[in-house]
N, C-alpha and C positions, 0 to 999 in steps of 0.2 A: 117858442116851441119849434124844435128842429126834428125833421125826419131823419133818423140815424141811418136808414137804409137807402137813402136817395143819394145819387152822385152830386158832387159839387162841380159846377161847370166852369167856374173861374179858375182855370188851370194856367199857371205861369210857366212859360217856356224855359226860364232860367232856373227856377226852383224845383229841384228834383223831389223834394219832400213836400210839395204842395198837396192840397187835399185831392185835387183831380188825379194826380199821379198815383197817390196811395190808393185811391178808389179803383183805378184801372188795374193796379197790381193785385189788389184783393180779388177783383173779378177774374183775373187770369188764374190765380191760385185756387179759387173756390169753384170755378166753372170747369177748368181743364185738368188741373193737377190733382185736386182733391178726390174727384170720383174715381180716377184711375188707380191712385194709390190705395184708396179705400177698398176697391174691388180686389186688388191683390191681397190686402190684409184680410179681408173676409174669407177668401178662398183658402189661404194658407192656414188660418186659425181654425177653420172648420176641420181640416185634416188633423191639426194638432189636438183639437178637442176629442175627436174620435179615437185617436191613438191613446191619449192619456186616460180617457174614460174606460177603455178596455183594460188598461193596466191596473185600474182599481185605485182606491184611496187608502191603502194600507201604509204606504210610504208618504212621509210629509212632503218630500220634494215633488213627488208625482201630483199630490193634491194642490200644491202651490202652482205648479206648471199648468194644471187644469184650470185653475182660477184665472191665471194670466192669459191663457188661450181664449177663454170665454170673454174676458174683459176686452182683449184686443179685437176679437171677432165682432163684438157688439159695437165697439168704436168704429170699425170698418163699415158695418151696416149703417149706422147713423151718419157716417161720413158720406156714403152713397146717397142716402135720402136728402141730406143737407145740400149736397152738390146739385141734385136734380131740382130741388126747390129754389136754390139760388139761381140756377139757369132760367127757370120759369120766371123768377122775380125780376131779373135784370133784362132778359131777352123777350119776355112775353108782353101781352097787353097790360094796360095800367090796372085793370080790374083784378089782376092776379096779385096785387099788392096785399090782398087779404091774408096772404101766407106769412106776413111779417111776424106775427106772434108765434107761428109754428117754427119759423127760423130761429127765434130767440130760444125756444124750448130745445130745439135740436142743437143749439150751440152749448147749452148748459149740460145736457146729458152726456155728450161725448167728452166734455171737460171733466166731469166726475169720473167717467170710465178711464180717461187718460191718467188722472191722478192715481186711480186704483192700480193701473198697470205699472206705473212707476214705483209705487210702494211695494207691489208684489216682486218686482225685480230686485229691490233692495233686500227684501226678506230672503229671496233665493241666494243672493250674493253672500249675505251674512251666514246662512246655513252652510253653504259650500266652503266658505272660509273656515268655519269652526270644524267642519268635518276633516280638514287637514291638520289644523292646530291641536284639536282635542278629539281624536277619532273615537275614543272609547266612551265619551259622554254625550255625543251628539243626539243619539236616539232617545236618551233619557231626558235631555234638556229640551230639545226642539221636537216635541211630539206633534202628531198631526193636528190634534185639537188646539194646541197652543199656537201653531202657525196659522191655522184658519181663524182663530180668535183675534190674533194680531192684525191680520188682513181686514177683518170685519170692522175692527175699531178704527183703523186708519181710513177705510172707505167711508165710515160714518162721519168722521171728522171732515172729510172732503165734502160730503153732502151738506153738512151743517153750514160750513163756511161759504159754500157756493150758494146755498139758499139765502143766506144773509146778503150776499152780493146781488141777488136777483131783485131784492126788494126796492132797489133804486130805479128799476125800470117800470114804466107805465105804458099800457097799450090803450090808445084812445081812438075813437072814430072821427074821421075828418072828411068833410064833403069837398070834393074837388069841383070848383065852380065852372071849370071849362067843360068837363064831361058830365057833371051832375051825378057823380058816382061817389058813394061813401066807401072809404077804405080805411084800414087799420094803420096807425102810425105808432111806432115805438118811440117813446120819449123818456127823459130822465127827470127825476125829482130835483128840486133846487139844491138840496144837501146830499148830492150823490157821491161826492168825493171820498167820504169816509168809507162807504161800502166798497167802492172800487179799490181803495188803498188796502183794505183788509184782504180782499181776494187776491190782489196782486202780490202782497207780501207773503201770503200763504203759498201761492204758486211758485214764487222765486225761492222761498226757503225749501220747499219740497224738491224742486228740480235740482238746485245747486247742491243741497246736502246729499241727495240721492246720487248725484254724479260723483261727489267726493268719496262717499262710502263705497260705491261700486269700484272705483279706481283703487282705493286702499285694499279692498278685498282681492282685487285682481293681482296687485303687487305681491300680497302675502301668498296667494296661490302659486304664483310663478316662482317665488323664492323657495317655497316648501317643496314644490315638485322638482326644482333643480337640485336641492339638497338630497332628496330621496334618490334621484338618478345618479348623482355622484357617489352616494353610499353604496348603491347596487353595483356600480362599476368597480369600486374599490374592493368590495366583497368578492366579485367575480375574479379580479386580478389576484387576490390572495389565494383563492382556491386553485387557480392555474399554477401559481408558483409552488404550492404544496404538492401538486401533482407531478411537477417536473422531476424532482429527485427520484420518486418511485418509478417513473417511466424510464429514467436513465438506468436504474438498477435492474429493471426488468429487461431492458435491451442488452445489458452486459451479461446477465444470466443466460439469456437466449443465445448469445454468441458463444459463450463458453460451452453450453450444452451442444450446440451444433459442431463445435470443434472436437469435443469428446466423441461424438458419434462418428465423425470422419476418421478419427484415429482408431476407433474400435472396428469399424467396418472398412477393411482394406481390400483391394482387389487381389484375387488368387494369382500365383505365378503361372507362367505358361508351361513349364516342365512338370511332369507328373512325378510327385514325391512318393516316398514309401508309404506315408500315411494314406494318400489317395489310393494306392494299390491295395492297401489293407482294407479300405472301406469298400472297394469294388468286389472283393470276394464275398462269398455267402456267409451267413451267420453261423451255420452248423459246422462248417469246415474250419479246422485250425490252421490259421494263416501264419506266414513267417513273422508278421507283425505281432501276432499273439505270442509266438515263441520268443520273439525279441523282448517283448514287455515282460514275459515270465522270467526270462534270464536276467533281465535288469532288476526285477524285484528280488530274485534269489541272491544276486550279487549285493544288493543293498542290505539284505538280511545278514549275509555272511560278514559284510563289513561291520555291521553293528555288533555282531557277536564277537568279532576279533577285537574291536575297540573295548568291549566290556571285559574280555579276558585280560587284555593288557593293563587296563585300569586296576583289575583285581590283583594281578601280579605285582604291580607297583606298590599297592597297599600292603601286601604280605611282606615284601622286602623291607619296607619301612618299619614294619613291626619287629622283624628279626634284628635289624640294626639297633632298634631301640632297646 
């Protein structure tokens, strides 16, 4: 019968993987690193939970992110409690070894929550990948109810397999002859390897398959976003090329109009002409310009009459000759 939570004192100086070295490493991680990281996780996920709860559960992605935030926050909380109890267990008096059973329980619950968070991340990655590859069918296929049901089934599988693994542990009372104090000791049953192997296989399958699925979804998202950006750039380039001929035509029309205006509007000469002297006189008085224009009009009428008479004479002469 071995106390699984007690350190092994026969530490070899040359063997870095000795039991004493591994025990000291676990103490450093559990006493110093775990509580600090768990505190950061708890604080950030409380903020995330408040944000996603205010957004509501109408969207499947929001509901999944809310479940993920709650699971991560609970993992952080149990991590803080576990770190405190481990500190008391390793650094406190010997009678505080009664927390051994509590330590085992607090190891199991965060393990289940960690598996749930990993599976939630996989669900989010798949939904985001499908929203790019098939955007018109995502809301009808991945509904809020289906996403939450998938997460519940995966979390239940984690609970069942972890509970099966716990059955190999036994907590018994042992009397310490030196101090005459009874304390709890966590032991393993003789045939414990089967349960441990099942739990380890489940953990490895979940972690590595989740890692592969998330990376595949990430690659698909990157490729799809790159294609969409290239398509937008090409569309913007074709629009600009279509606009260039029209802009050139507009510029040429504007230059032609400006040149025509310059030709029509010319500066007046410095000398005073007869037309200007005509316009300076009053409207009621008959000016020399009016006389001149009248004479010109009379001359034009006389010329037209003479041309008409000459044409008539020529026609009469032609008739007589005929």
